[in-house]
TORGU-977963 format. One record per atom (N, C-alpha, C): x, y, z. Coordinates in steps of 0.05 Angstrom, whole numbers, padded with zeros to 5 digits, always signed. Example, Ala and Ser with C-alpha at 12.3 -4.5 7.8 and 13.67 -1.06 7.14 Angstrom:
BEGIN
+00264-00114+00156 +00246-00090+00156 +00264-00066+00156 +00257-00045+00142 +00273-00021+00143 +00258+00001+00157 
! end
This chain:
BEGIN
+05967+00670+01030 +05956+00647+01042 +05976+00633+01060 +06001+00632+01050 +06022+00619+01066 +06028+00634+01092 +06026+00660+01091 +06031+00676+01115 +06010+00671+01136 +05985+00667+01128 +05963+00662+01147 +05967+00634+01160 +05974+00615+01144 +05979+00588+01154 +06002+00588+01174 +06024+00602+01167 +06047+00604+01184 +06039+00617+01211 +06023+00638+01210 +06014+00651+01234 +05997+00633+01252 +05979+00617+01240 +05963+00599+01255 +05980+00577+01268 +05999+00566+01254 +06016+00545+01265 +06033+00557+01287 +06043+00581+01283 +06060+00594+01303 +06044+00599+01329 +06019+00608+01327 +06003+00613+01350 +05997+00587+01365 +05991+00566+01350 +05986+00540+01362 +06010+00529+01377 +06033+00531+01365 +06058+00522+01379 +06064+00539+01403 +06060+00565+01401 +06065+00582+01424 +06045+00576+01447 +06020+00571+01441 +06000+00565+01461 +06007+00538+01474 +06015+00518+01458 +06023+00492+01469 +06047+00495+01488 +06066+00511+01480 +06090+00516+01497 +06083+00529+01523 +06064+00548+01521 +06055+00562+01546 +06041+00543+01565 +06024+00527+01555 +06009+00507+01571 +06029+00487+01583 +06047+00477+01568 +06067+00458+01577 +06085+00471+01599 +06093+00496+01595 +06109+00510+01615 +06094+00514+01641 +06069+00520+01640 +06053+00524+01664 +06050+00498+01679 +06045+00476+01664 +06042+00450+01677 +06068+00441+01691 +06090+00445+01678 +06116+00437+01690 +06121+00454+01715 +06116+00480+01713 +06120+00498+01736 +06102+00491+01759 +06078+00483+01754 +06059+00476+01775 +06069+00451+01789 +06078+00431+01774 +06088+00406+01786 +06113+00412+01803 +06130+00429+01794 +06155+00435+01809 +06148+00451+01835 +06129+00469+01833 +06122+00485+01857 +06108+00468+01878 +06093+00447+01870 +06079+00431+01889 +06099+00416+01907 +06121+00407+01895 +06142+00393+01910 +06155+00411+01931 +06156+00436+01926 +06168+00455+01944 +06150+00463+01967 +06124+00459+01963 +06104+00467+01984 +06100+00445+02004 +06111+00421+02000 +06107+00399+02019 +06121+00404+02045 +06108+00398+02067 +06119+00403+02093 +06130+00378+02106 +06128+00355+02093 +06138+00330+02104 +06127+00306+02090 +06130+00284+02103 +06122+00258+02092 +06102+00244+02111 +06083+00231+02099 +06066+00212+02114 +06076+00184+02106 +06089+00171+02124 +06101+00145+02119 +06082+00123+02127 +06075+00105+02109 +06057+00084+02114 +06072+00058+02113 +06073+00043+02136 +06087+00018+02138 +06068-00004+02143 +06073-00028+02132 +06055-00050+02136 +06055-00059+02165 +06032-00067+02175 +06030-00076+02202 +06036-00106+02204 +06032-00116+02228 +06035-00145+02232 +06013-00160+02217 +06014-00186+02219 +05994-00202+02204 +05965-00195+02210 +05959-00190+02235 +05932-00184+02244 +05927-00154+02248 +05947-00138+02245 +05944-00109+02251 +05941-00093+02225 +05930-00069+02229 +05928-00050+02206 +05956-00038+02200 +05956-00022+02180 +05981-00009+02173 +05988+00012+02194 +06014+00018+02197 +06024+00039+02215 +06028+00064+02198 +06022+00087+02210 +06027+00112+02196 +06044+00130+02214 +06065+00142+02202 +06083+00160+02216 +06084+00186+02202 +06086+00208+02217 +06088+00234+02205 +06117+00244+02208 +06130+00249+02186 +06157+00259+02186 +06158+00287+02175 +06158+00307+02194 +06156+00335+02185 +06184+00347+02179 +06185+00363+02158 +06210+00377+02151 +06210+00405+02164 +06187+00414+02173 +06185+00440+02186 +06175+00437+02214 +06178+00457+02231 +06170+00454+02258 +06139+00457+02260 +06127+00444+02280 +06098+00446+02282 +06088+00474+02288 +06104+00491+02300 +06096+00518+02305 +06091+00534+02280 +06107+00529+02259 +06103+00543+02234 +06078+00533+02219 +06070+00508+02225 +06047+00497+02212 +06021+00504+02226 +06022+00512+02251 +05998+00517+02266 +05981+00540+02255 +05994+00559+02242 +05979+00582+02231 +05967+00577+02203 +05974+00554+02191 +05964+00548+02165 +05938+00531+02167 +05920+00535+02149 +05895+00520+02149 +05899+00493+02135 +05916+00492+02115 +05921+00467+02100 +05951+00464+02095 +05960+00439+02095 +05988+00433+02088 +05988+00410+02068 +06010+00406+02055 +06013+00384+02035 +06035+00365+02045 +06029+00339+02044 +06048+00318+02052 +06053+00300+02028 +06078+00290+02027 +06084+00268+02008 +06076+00242+02022 +06066+00223+02007 +06059+00197+02018 +06081+00177+02009 +06093+00164+02029 +06114+00144+02023 +06105+00118+02034 +06105+00098+02017 +06098+00070+02025 +06123+00055+02030 +06124+00041+02053 +06147+00023+02059 +06138-00006+02053 +06153-00020+02038 +06147-00048+02031 +06163-00066+02049 +06152-00089+02054 +06167-00109+02070 +06185-00125+02052 +06206-00135+02064 +06225-00152+02048 +06213-00180+02046 +06219-00193+02025 +06209-00220+02021 +06230-00240+02030 
! end
């Protein structure tokens, strides 16, 4: 009976480790696929926000891709 319980606990811990490893790997790989930043800066009092595209790769390499991933960076005003 103890051997069966040990086997069940071992399989559960191994499965949890596998899922956790896949989740960490997926998050790390997403950061490497980003091609640049979308910078959002606050506008003047009556204006909308300004958006700037800061690419880390050349536009020629992005032209052949159907989708790209950008990091979104918000710029805050000083008080």
